[in-house]
N, C-alpha and C positions, 0 to 999 in steps of 0.2 A: 608278132612284133619282135624285132631283133633285140636281144639282150647282150650287154657287154660287161665283162669283168676286167677291171684294171688292177693288176697286182703290183703294189708299190705306191705308197702315199708320200713320196718325196715331192719336190717342186714340179718336176716334169710330169710324173704320173698324175698328180692332182690337177695340173693345168689341162692335160688331155682328157681326163675324166670329166672335168667341169665343162669343157667344150662339147663333149658328147651329150652331157645332160642338158645343155642349152639347146640341143637339137631335138629335144623331146624323145630321146632314145633312153630306154631304161639301162642305167649303168650303176654298178656297185664297185667301189674301190676297196681293196684289201690293204690293211696295215698290220704289221706285226706287233703293233702296240695298241692295246685296247683303249688307252686314254686318248690317243690321237684319233681313232675311229669315233669315239664319243664326242670329241670336239667338233669334228666335221658334221656329225649328225645333229648335234644340239646347237652349236653356235654358227655353223656354216662357215667356219674358218679353218685354216691350217697355219697357225701363227708362226711356227718355227721355220717353215719353208717358204711361205708366201705371206709375210706379215701384213701386207697392205690389201690383200684380196678378200672380197666377200664372195663366197662360193654359191653356186646355184642351189636353191632349196631342194630340188629334185635329186641331187647327188646323194646317194646312200653310201655309207661306209660300214665295214665290219672287220673284226679281228679274227674271224673264222674263215679261212680260205674256202672251205667247202660251201659255205653260204653264198659266196661270191661266184663260184665256178659252176656249181651243179646244174643250173638251168641256163647257163650262158651259151650264146651262139659264137661269140668272139671273145677270146682271152688275150689281153694285151699285157705283156710283162714289161714293167718299167722299174727295175731294181738295179742297184750298182753291180758292176761286173763281178765283183768278188762274191756276191750273193746269188748269182744266176743259177749255179748248179744246185744249191740247197733248195731254192724255191722251185726249180724245175723238177726236182725229185719229189717234192711234196705234191706238186701239180700232177705229175705222172700217176701217182697213186689215186688221185681223184678222177682223172680222165679215164683211167682203166675201169672205173665203176660205171661209166656212162655207156649208153647204147649207140650214141651218135657222136661223130668226131666234131671238133670245133675248128674254127679258123683261128690260128695261133699267130701272134705277132709280138714284136718287142720294139722298144724305143730306147735301148741302152747303147751308149757310144763308147766302146772300149774293146780291148783285147785281153784275153786271159793271161795273167802273169805266169811265166814259165813255159806254157804250151804255145802261146801266141795264137790261140784259136779264137775265131770270131764267135759272137754270141749265138748265132744260128747253129754253129757246129756244136757248141756246148749243149744247146737245147736238144738237138737231134740225138746226141749221145745219151741224154737222160730221159727223153720222152719217146716212146715207140711211135713210128710213123702212122700206124693204124689209128691213133687217137687224135690226129688233126688232119684236116683236109687241105691245108696249105699253110705256108710259113712266110711271113712278111716282116719288113722292118720299116719304121718311120724314121726318116732322117731329113736334115735340111736346116735352114736358118730359123731357129724357133726358140727363143728364150722363154721360159715358163712365165716369167713376170710380165712379158709383153702379151703372150697368148691369153693369159687370164684377164688381162685388161682390154681384150678385144682389139689389140693392135693388128693391122693387116699382116697376115702371115701366109707364106706358101711353103709347103713341104713336099718331100718325095717319098712315095711308098714303093719300096723295092721288093719284088718277089718273082720267082720263076713260075708262080701260079697266078695268072691274071685274075681269076675269080676271087681269090683270097685278097689280092690288092684292092679290087673294086669293092668288095664287101666292107673293108676298112675305110676306103675312100668315102663311101656313102654315109657312114655314121659320123664321120669327122667334118665333112664339108658344110660350110655356111658362108655368109656374106663377109666374114672377116678371116676365115681360115680355109685356104684353098690347097687341097692335096692333089698332086700329080702321081701317076704310076710309072714305073719302069721295070724292066725285066732283069736288072743287074743287082740281085740281092747282095752278092759278094762286094761289088764296088760301092754300093750304098752303105754297107756296114763299115767298110774301110774308110770311106770319106768321113763318116761321123766320128771314127776313132782317131784317125791320123791328124785331123785338123786341131785336135786338142793339144798336141805337141807344139804345133806352130803358134797356137794362141798363148801358150806359156811364154814362148820366146818374144811374142809381141808385147806382152805385159812387162817382161823384163826390160825391153827397150824403153817403154814409157816410164817405168820406175827409175831408170837411169837418166831420164830427162831428154831422151831423143824425141824427134818430132815425127810427123806423118810421112816424110820422105823415107825414113828408116823403116817405119811400119809397112809402107807399101812395098818396099824392096823385099822385106822379110816374107810378107804374105805371098808375093808373086813367086819368089824362088822357093818358098815353102810348098806352093802348089806343085812345082816341078818335082820336088821330092815325094810328095803324096802320090803323084801319078807314077813315078818310078817304082815306088814300093808296091802300089796297086797292081801295076803291070806284072811285076815279079810274082805276085800272089795269084794272078789269073783274072784280074778285073778288067772291065772295059774302060779304056782310057777316057772316052767321052763322058763317062759318068762323073768324072772329077771336074768337068766344066759346067755341071748342072747344079741343082739345089743341094744335092747330097755332098758335093765337093766344094766348089768355089763359093756357093751361097753360104754354106755353113761356116766355111773358113772366114769369110768376111765378118759375119756377125759375131763369131766366137773370138776372133782375133782383134776386134775393135771395140767391143762393148764391155763396160764395167759390170754388166749383169753376168758376164761369163766368169765362172769360178776359176777356170784355167787362166784366163787373162788376169784376174785379180791376184791369183797366186803368183804369177810371174811378176806382176807389178811389185808385190811385196818383196819378192826375192831381189828385184832390181834396186829396191830401196834399202836393202841391207839385211833383211830378216833371213834367218836360216829356215830350211825346209820343214823341220819338225815343228817349229813355232807357227809357220804359215798353215800347216795342216791342222794344227790344234785350234788356231784362231778361226779357220774356215767353218769347222763344225759339220762339213758335208764332204762327200767324196770328191777328190780332184782326179778325174779319170785320166787326164793326160800324163800324170806322174808315172803310173804303172805302164801306160801305153808306150811311153818313151823307152822304158826298159825293154819291153817286148819287141819294139821295132828296131832298136839298136842291136839286140841279139840276133834278130832275123837278118839284118843287113850285114852284120859281121859274118854270119854263116854263108850268105849268098854272094858276098863280095860287092855289095851295092854302095855307091858313093852317096852319102846323105850328110853333108857337112853341117847343115843347120841342126838337124836332129842330133848329130853327134855332139855338137857344142852344148846343146840343151841337156843332153845326157851327162856330159862332163860336169856341168853346173849342179845338176840334181843329185847325182850319185857319186861323183868323185870330189866334190867340194872345190871345183875349179874356180878360179877368179874370173868374174864376168867380163871385166875390161880386157883381160888377156884373151879370152875366147872371141870377143868381138874383133879385136885387133887381128887375130889369126884368120878369121873369116874374111876380113876386108883386105888382107894382104896375100891371099892365096894367089897362085899363078893365074894370070889373065887368060881369058878364054872366050870363045863365041857363046852367045846366049843359047 
């Protein structure tokens, strides 16, 4: 029987682990906080991250990573970008003690601050290739709150190793959660990261009182920028038209369940970034990703006006109304 370890007990890690448990697959979720693991085991809840959810009784939790990983066939990392290296280093020590490699996957949507590296690059630098048989990423339109409520969801599993993608696909699939596979790991990761930037912008527009016309324009032109950056980084352009790109962009850029959207909305309503981050209580991946993509575009000479405007608001204290006016009065051009 396949056994799965999910590393990270935030909202998304918990929702994925709960979905796997509902498929009668043995799954253990690791939390770095013992009290959170105890809550999941005893109350079958994760009140801080998913306050309305009742979790599957078969889902087990532990604060000891070794307990989760040692006999697992699949290890799924779902931790914030800033924690990836630390968790991967601890995981590497555990995997080195095993005789058989695992299928390794992640579901984190971000880029490393400073290096601009994708999650799979960070993992590959910390965990020797001999210790895993394939590396995959879960991406796509999939808010944790909806997944745990069994809303209909489709995601994309990107990997250059089809067997790894299919192994993950098998433990996740059911009548309300449909995973597809693709061979563009790079594009899948970039889609999941880049859409967070545009979602912040979408929230800003709503916070300023603009309607769906403005949102639709932003998301559409934002997708152009996502594809432009993705192409410059070596991704397949068509990936951005699928679940990992357009699909994720729509749900993250339109839903109040999105942290990035909510953060942008608060900014549009006049809050400063520090207070927004403090109020959220969870990582807003798009903030750091905006810095990383802006730096990359400056280095490569890429035109990304929307991302640049969002960067100016987040990091330079720019006036939102002025940035919107600048965008709307740029020289006219073909689409």
